[in-house]
Structure formats: structure tokens, C-alpha cells
C-alpha positions in Angstrom: 14.9 25.3 94.4 15.1 21.9 92.9 17.3 21.4 89.7 14.4 20.4 87.8 12.5 23.2 88.9 15.3 25.8 88.2 16.1 24.7 84.9 12.2 25.0 83.7 12.2 28.7 85.2 15.7 29.3 83.0 13.7 28.2 79.9 10.8 30.1 80.6 12.7 33.4 80.5 15.3 32.4 78.0 13.7 32.4 74.5 15.2 31.1 71.2 15.7 34.3 69.9 17.4 35.7 73.0 19.8 32.9 72.7 20.6 33.5 68.9 20.9 37.2 69.6 23.5 36.6 72.2 25.3 34.1 70.3 25.6 36.4 67.3 26.7 39.2 69.5 29.6 36.8 70.7 30.4 35.2 67.3 30.8 38.7 65.8 33.0 39.7 68.7 35.2 36.8 69.2 34.7 34.4 66.3 32.5 31.1 65.6 35.5 29.1 67.6 34.7 31.0 71.0 30.9 30.2 70.6 30.2 27.1 72.8 27.1 26.2 74.6 29.0 26.3 78.1 30.6 29.6 76.9 27.0 31.0 76.0 25.5 29.9 79.0 27.8 31.9 81.0 27.1 34.8 78.8 23.5 34.6 79.3 23.7 33.7 83.1 22.0 30.0 82.8 22.9 26.6 82.8 24.1 25.0 79.9 21.0 22.5 80.3 18.9 25.7 79.7 20.4 26.2 76.1 20.1 22.6 75.4 16.2 22.9 75.6 16.3 25.0 72.5 20.1 23.6 70.7 20.8 20.2 71.2 24.5 20.8 69.9 26.5 23.7 68.6 25.7 22.4 65.0 22.1 23.4 65.5 23.2 26.8 67.2 25.3 27.6 63.9 22.4 26.6 62.0 20.3 29.1 64.1 22.5 31.8 63.6 22.9 31.0 59.9 18.9 31.2 59.6 19.1 34.6 61.5 21.4 35.7 58.9 19.0 35.0 55.9 16.0 36.3 57.8 17.9 39.6 58.0 18.4 39.6 54.3 15.6 41.3 52.4 13.8 38.8 50.5 11.2 41.2 48.7 11.9 42.9 45.6 10.2 45.9 43.5 7.7 43.9 41.3 7.7 46.9 38.9 11.6 46.6 38.4 13.2 44.7 35.7 14.7 41.5 36.5 18.6 42.6 36.8 17.4 45.5 39.2 15.4 42.9 41.2 18.5 40.4 41.0 20.7 42.9 42.1 18.5 44.1 45.3 18.8 40.6 46.3 22.5 40.3 45.8 23.3 43.7 47.4 20.8 43.2 50.6 22.9 39.7 51.2 26.0 41.8 51.0 25.0 44.4 53.2 23.9 41.6 55.9 27.3 40.1 55.5 29.1 43.2 56.1 27.0 44.1 59.0 28.2 40.7 61.0 31.8 40.0 61.0 31.0 36.3 61.4 28.1 35.8 58.8 30.3 34.7 56.2 31.7 31.8 57.9 28.3 31.0 59.4 26.7 30.6 56.2 29.6 28.4 54.9 29.9 26.2 58.0 26.2 25.7 58.4 25.2 22.5 56.7 21.5 22.7 58.0 19.1 25.2 55.9 16.0 26.9 57.4 12.8 28.6 56.1 14.6 32.0 55.8 17.3 30.8 53.4 14.5 28.9 51.6 12.7 32.0 51.2 15.3 34.1 49.7 15.9 31.2 47.2 12.8 30.9 46.3 12.3 34.8 45.3 15.6 34.5 43.5 14.4 31.6 41.5 11.4 33.1 40.6 13.2 36.5 39.4 15.4 34.2 37.2 12.5 32.2 35.9 10.6 35.4 34.9 14.0 36.2 33.0 13.5 33.3 31.0 16.2 30.9 32.6 15.3 27.1 33.2 15.4 25.5 36.5 18.9 24.3 35.7 20.5 27.8 34.8 18.5 29.6 37.4 19.7 27.3 40.2 23.4 27.8 39.1 23.0 31.6 38.9 21.4 31.7 42.3 24.4 29.7 43.8 26.9 31.7 42.3 25.1 34.8 43.5 25.4 33.5 47.0 29.1 33.0 46.5 29.9 36.0 45.1 28.4 38.0 48.0 30.4 35.6 50.2 33.9 36.2 48.1 33.1 40.1 47.7 33.3 40.3 51.6 35.9 37.9 52.1 38.2 39.5 49.2 37.8 43.0 50.8 41.3 44.5 51.5 42.4 42.9 54.7 39.4 41.0 55.7 39.9 39.1 58.8 37.1 39.4 61.6 40.0 38.2 64.0 42.1 41.4 64.2 41.3 45.0 64.9 41.4 47.8 62.3 45.0 49.1 63.2 46.1 45.5 62.8 44.1 45.6 59.6 45.9 48.6 58.3 49.3 47.7 59.4 49.0 44.3 57.5 48.0 46.1 54.3 50.7 48.7 54.7 53.3 46.1 54.5 51.8 44.1 51.7 51.8 47.3 49.5 55.2 48.2 50.3 56.2 44.6 49.3 54.4 44.7 46.1 55.6 48.1 45.4 59.4 46.9 46.1 59.1 44.3 43.5 61.5 44.5 40.4 59.5 46.5 38.1 61.5 45.4 35.1 59.8 41.9 35.9 56.4 42.8 37.6 55.5 46.3 36.2 51.6 45.5 36.5 51.9 44.3 40.1 54.2 47.6 41.0 51.5 49.6 39.3 48.7 48.0 41.0 50.3 48.0 44.6 47.8 50.6 46.2 44.7 49.1 44.6 45.4 46.1 45.4 45.8 46.7 49.0 43.6 49.8 49.4 42.3 49.7 52.8 39.5 52.5 53.2 36.3 52.9 55.3 34.6 53.7 51.9 34.7 50.3 50.0 32.0 51.0 47.8 33.9 50.7 44.5 35.0 46.9 45.5 31.3 46.0 46.0 29.7 48.1 43.1 32.3 46.5 41.1 31.8 43.2 41.8 28.1 43.2 41.7 27.8 45.1 38.5 30.2 42.4 37.0 27.9 39.5 38.4 24.8 41.2 36.8 26.5 41.8 33.6 27.5 38.3 33.4 23.9 37.2 34.3 22.3 39.5 31.6 24.9 38.2 29.0 23.7 34.8 29.5 20.0 35.7 29.5 17.8 33.9 26.8 17.9 36.0 23.8 21.1 38.1 24.8 23.2 36.4 22.1 22.2 34.6 19.0 21.4 31.0 19.4 22.0 31.1 23.2 19.0 30.0 25.3 19.2 29.5 29.3 22.7 30.2 29.5 23.5 27.1 27.3 
């Protein structure tokens, strides 16, 4: 089969969605650095030219993966719920998606191009905040802070490192806990006291996330128009 004909056959049987699926699996398993057009082509059993038909370079591929991450985030809210509950559901959905893909946080940080999935989630978030009484400037700041709150909660979970195994993670935290507990208690009484919670490694990290989301939502509510005397739109 002629090279041009072979490339056409590869493009026909390889959809953009299939490329993104395998790329996301690879990024989750081995990290973004392992994700190259050549490596991905090998994983899919095609030539690199078949992938260039969908993505011209790695930058576009990363943008495609980021768009997939945003597409997995629920952009709908309960119209009957109060706005804090709506905002919470959007943030919790983002966190759920970030936790389900070990590469997701890095993908959203590294991607410079924003696709339609991101715009849709952002539009819903801004609409929720608009109905809460925030002007465009303050709503934009809150939406931006919500994204970074989700990213930081996931990346600050004790032992977070997509590149290590659970056993390595547990051992790293155990050593850190011993280090903190061994500090001079007369000089660092609070650090010694918090040695365990600062290095807690558990399959149930619900408190870490619930507390973080509660803190963010409470802060937004405190800044809402009418929440405090003389305060409007967070100014």
C-alpha cells in the first residue's frame, strides 16, 4: 500500500476522541513528560503522521486533553438550589475530575489554549455569581480563585505526587511525620502537636476536601453583596 494511501486509512480508523482517550491514559499512567506524538503513535499502532492529522504538535494535544478534562466537569447546576449550593457543586465536580486523573492538574496548568468545554463551565459559574449579585469584575476573580482552589486542594493532598506509587507515598509521609514529631517541642510545640494531621495519608481524604471547599464557599458568601455593612460586590 502506498504511503499516502496508508496514512489515509490510519486517519479514517483513528478518531480525535480515540487519540485523546489513549493520550489521557498515558499521561495518567506515566506523566505528561512521557506524552509525545511519537510515543502516542506507538501506543495506538499508527504512524506519527496519522496523529498530526488531528494535532499539529504536543501543545495542541495538551489543549485537547485539557478540553476533555473540562468536558468531564459537570457544568449544570440545580436551578432550585441557592447560589452557594450551586457554586459548591461546580467546585466539587471540578475536584472530582482532577482527582480521577492524576495528570489533570498539570494538564490544566500547562494548557495555554482554552476550548469550548472550559468556556461552558466558566459561563455557568459566572452566571451563578451574577445572580448572587456580584459584578463582572468580582465574579471573574471568584471564578479564577475557584479554579485555583480546586487545583491546590488536589495538589496539596498529603503525599500528592503522580509519579510515585502508593507505597512510596506512604513511606515519604511516614518519614516526614517522624521528622516533625522529632522537632524540639519547646521551640516548635504546635508543629509537634500537628505532626500527624500535617502528614495524614489515608484513602479517605474527605475532610481535606470538605474543609477546603467549605472555607472557599464561606469566604465567597462573606464577600457577597449585602453580607456585610457597606460591602457591595466584594469591594
